C-alpha positions as a Markdown table, in Angstrom:
| # | Residue | x | y | z |
|---|---|---|---|---|
| 1 | Met | 98.9 | 123.8 | 98.5 |
| 2 | Arg | 101.3 | 126.7 | 99.9 |
| 3 | Trp | 99.1 | 129.6 | 100.8 |
| 4 | Gly | 102.1 | 132.0 | 101.1 |
| 5 | Arg | 103.0 | 131.6 | 97.5 |
| 6 | Leu | 99.3 | 131.6 | 96.4 |
| 7 | Ser | 98.6 | 134.9 | 98.3 |
| 8 | Thr | 101.7 | 136.5 | 96.9 |
| 9 | Gly | 100.9 | 135.5 | 93.4 |
| 10 | Leu | 97.2 | 136.9 | 93.6 |
| 11 | Ile | 99.0 | 140.1 | 95.0 |
| 12 | Leu | 101.0 | 140.1 | 92.0 |
| 13 | Ala | 98.4 | 140.0 | 89.7 |
| 14 | Ala | 96.5 | 142.7 | 91.3 |
| 15 | Met | 99.6 | 144.9 | 91.0 |
| 16 | Ser | 100.2 | 143.8 | 87.3 |
| 17 | Gly | 96.3 | 144.9 | 86.7 |
| 18 | Val | 97.2 | 148.6 | 88.3 |
| 19 | Thr | 100.4 | 148.7 | 86.3 |
| 20 | Phe | 98.6 | 147.8 | 83.1 |
| 21 | Gly | 95.8 | 150.6 | 84.1 |
| 22 | His | 98.8 | 153.0 | 84.5 |
| 23 | Ala | 100.3 | 152.2 | 81.4 |
| 24 | Trp | 97.0 | 152.6 | 79.4 |
| 25 | Thr | 96.5 | 156.1 | 80.7 |
| 26 | Ile | 99.9 | 157.5 | 79.9 |
| 27 | Glu | 100.8 | 155.5 | 77.2 |
| 28 | Gln | 104.3 | 154.7 | 78.0 |
| 29 | Ala | 106.2 | 151.2 | 76.7 |
| 30 | Arg | 108.1 | 150.8 | 79.6 |
| 31 | Trp | 105.0 | 150.3 | 82.1 |
| 32 | Trp | 103.7 | 147.7 | 79.5 |
| 33 | Trp | 106.6 | 145.6 | 80.3 |
| 34 | Val | 106.2 | 146.2 | 84.0 |
| 35 | Gly | 102.9 | 145.1 | 83.9 |
| 36 | Ser | 103.8 | 141.8 | 81.6 |
| 37 | Met | 106.6 | 140.8 | 84.0 |
| 38 | Thr | 104.7 | 141.2 | 87.4 |
| 39 | Leu | 101.6 | 139.5 | 85.5 |
| 40 | Leu | 104.3 | 136.6 | 84.6 |
| 41 | Ala | 105.7 | 136.4 | 88.1 |
| 42 | Ala | 102.1 | 136.1 | 89.6 |
| 43 | Val | 101.1 | 133.2 | 87.3 |
| 44 | Leu | 104.4 | 131.4 | 88.5 |
| 45 | Phe | 104.0 | 132.0 | 91.9 |
| 46 | Ile | 100.2 | 130.6 | 91.6 |
| 47 | Leu | 101.4 | 127.6 | 89.5 |
| 48 | Ser | 104.2 | 127.0 | 92.2 |
| 49 | Ala | 101.6 | 127.2 | 95.0 |
| 50 | Met | 99.7 | 124.3 | 93.4 |
| 51 | Tyr | 102.8 | 122.3 | 92.6 |
| 52 | Gln | 103.2 | 119.3 | 95.2 |
| 53 | Glu | 106.5 | 118.0 | 94.9 |
| 54 | Pro | 106.8 | 113.9 | 94.9 |
| 55 | Gly | 108.1 | 112.5 | 98.2 |
| 56 | Arg | 107.8 | 115.7 | 100.1 |
| 57 | Met | 106.0 | 115.5 | 103.4 |
| 58 | Glu | 102.8 | 117.8 | 104.4 |
| 59 | Ile | 102.8 | 119.0 | 107.8 |
| 60 | Ala | 100.3 | 116.9 | 110.0 |
| 61 | Arg | 97.7 | 119.5 | 111.1 |
| 62 | Pro | 96.1 | 118.7 | 114.5 |
| 63 | Val | 92.7 | 117.5 | 114.0 |
| 64 | Pro | 89.9 | 119.2 | 116.6 |
| 65 | Gly | 89.1 | 116.2 | 119.1 |
| 66 | Gly | 91.7 | 113.9 | 117.7 |
| 67 | Arg | 95.3 | 113.3 | 117.1 |
| 68 | Pro | 97.2 | 114.4 | 114.3 |
| 69 | Arg | 97.1 | 112.0 | 111.2 |
| 70 | Asn | 100.4 | 110.4 | 110.0 |
| 71 | Leu | 101.1 | 111.3 | 106.5 |
| 72 | Gly | 104.5 | 109.8 | 106.4 |
| 73 | Ser | 105.2 | 106.0 | 106.4 |
| 74 | Ala | 103.5 | 104.0 | 109.1 |
| 75 | Ala | 105.5 | 103.2 | 112.0 |
| 76 | Pro | 105.2 | 100.0 | 114.0 |
| 77 | Leu | 103.2 | 100.6 | 117.1 |
| 78 | Leu | 105.7 | 100.4 | 120.4 |
| 79 | Gly | 103.3 | 97.6 | 121.7 |
| 80 | Gln | 103.9 | 95.4 | 118.8 |
| 81 | Met | 107.4 | 96.0 | 118.7 |
| 82 | Leu | 107.7 | 94.9 | 122.5 |
| 83 | Leu | 105.8 | 91.8 | 122.0 |
| 84 | Gln | 107.8 | 90.6 | 119.0 |
| 85 | Arg | 111.1 | 91.3 | 120.7 |
| 86 | Ala | 109.4 | 89.3 | 123.6 |
| 87 | Met | 110.2 | 92.0 | 126.1 |
| 88 | Ile | 106.6 | 92.1 | 127.6 |
| 89 | Thr | 103.5 | 89.5 | 127.4 |
| 90 | Arg | 100.3 | 90.4 | 125.8 |
| 91 | Gln | 98.7 | 90.4 | 129.4 |
| 92 | Asp | 101.3 | 93.3 | 130.4 |
| 93 | Leu | 100.4 | 95.1 | 127.1 |
| 94 | Asp | 96.6 | 94.8 | 127.7 |
| 95 | Arg | 97.0 | 96.0 | 131.4 |
| 96 | Ala | 99.5 | 98.9 | 130.6 |
| 97 | Leu | 96.8 | 100.0 | 127.6 |
| 98 | Ala | 94.1 | 100.0 | 130.2 |
| 99 | Leu | 96.3 | 102.1 | 132.6 |
| 100 | Gln | 97.3 | 104.5 | 129.9 |
| 101 | Lys | 93.5 | 105.3 | 129.1 |
| 102 | Gly | 93.0 | 106.7 | 132.6 |
| 103 | Ser | 96.2 | 108.9 | 132.3 |
| 104 | Asn | 97.8 | 111.2 | 130.2 |
| 105 | Gln | 101.0 | 109.1 | 130.0 |
| 106 | Arg | 102.6 | 107.4 | 126.8 |
| 107 | Leu | 102.8 | 103.8 | 126.7 |
| 108 | Gly | 106.4 | 103.7 | 127.3 |
| 109 | Glu | 106.0 | 105.7 | 130.3 |
| 110 | Val | 103.4 | 103.3 | 132.0 |
| 111 | Leu | 105.6 | 100.2 | 131.0 |
| 112 | Val | 108.5 | 102.0 | 132.8 |
| 113 | Asp | 106.2 | 102.8 | 136.0 |
| 114 | Met | 105.0 | 99.2 | 136.0 |
| 115 | Glu | 108.8 | 98.1 | 136.1 |
| 116 | Leu | 108.4 | 96.0 | 133.0 |
| 117 | Leu | 110.9 | 98.0 | 131.1 |
| 118 | Thr | 113.8 | 100.2 | 132.0 |
| 119 | His | 114.6 | 103.5 | 130.5 |
| 120 | Ala | 117.6 | 102.2 | 128.3 |
| 121 | Asp | 115.3 | 99.5 | 126.9 |
| 122 | Leu | 112.6 | 102.1 | 126.2 |
| 123 | Ala | 114.9 | 104.2 | 124.4 |
| 124 | Glu | 116.6 | 101.5 | 122.4 |
| 125 | Val | 113.0 | 100.5 | 121.0 |
| 126 | Leu | 111.8 | 103.9 | 120.2 |
| 127 | Glu | 115.2 | 104.8 | 118.6 |
| 128 | Glu | 114.3 | 101.5 | 116.4 |
| 129 | Gln | 110.8 | 102.7 | 115.7 |
| 130 | Leu | 111.7 | 106.3 | 114.7 |
| 131 | Ala | 114.4 | 104.7 | 112.2 |
| 132 | Glu | 111.7 | 102.3 | 110.8 |
| 133 | Arg | 109.4 | 105.2 | 110.4 |
| 134 | Asp | 111.9 | 107.6 | 108.8 |
| 135 | Glu | 113.2 | 105.0 | 106.1 |
| 136 | Gly | 112.7 | 106.1 | 102.7 |
| 137 | Leu | 111.0 | 109.5 | 103.6 |
| 138 | Val | 112.4 | 112.7 | 101.9 |
| 139 | Trp | 112.9 | 115.5 | 104.7 |
| 140 | Arg | 113.2 | 119.1 | 103.4 |
């Protein structure tokens, strides 16, 4: 839901009520038209706030105590990609994951620090991972 459009619609709905009240007291037809158009705009804003375009991505919001959820297509994990390309062994991956838990580093940084990957190799695999994740998504 788009909260900006919803709040705009609700404000316009309140304004149309005031306009209709004004039109009722002074009995002028032009104020009825202004109130009607304001109410129509309010309804359109409220309906557009509730409409979700097909294929449109929502922004991932941080989850307290956790990581943001991925609302796009699932990207293959870096460790899986490196294993598939035989760039590291399963034992190397397990060691790197154990080292990563005790630090604030990303897995790729740990693997480079362990001298199992070069920066160029890591950049190449991350670029492929990004391309696979973004494939088929509509960005707006």
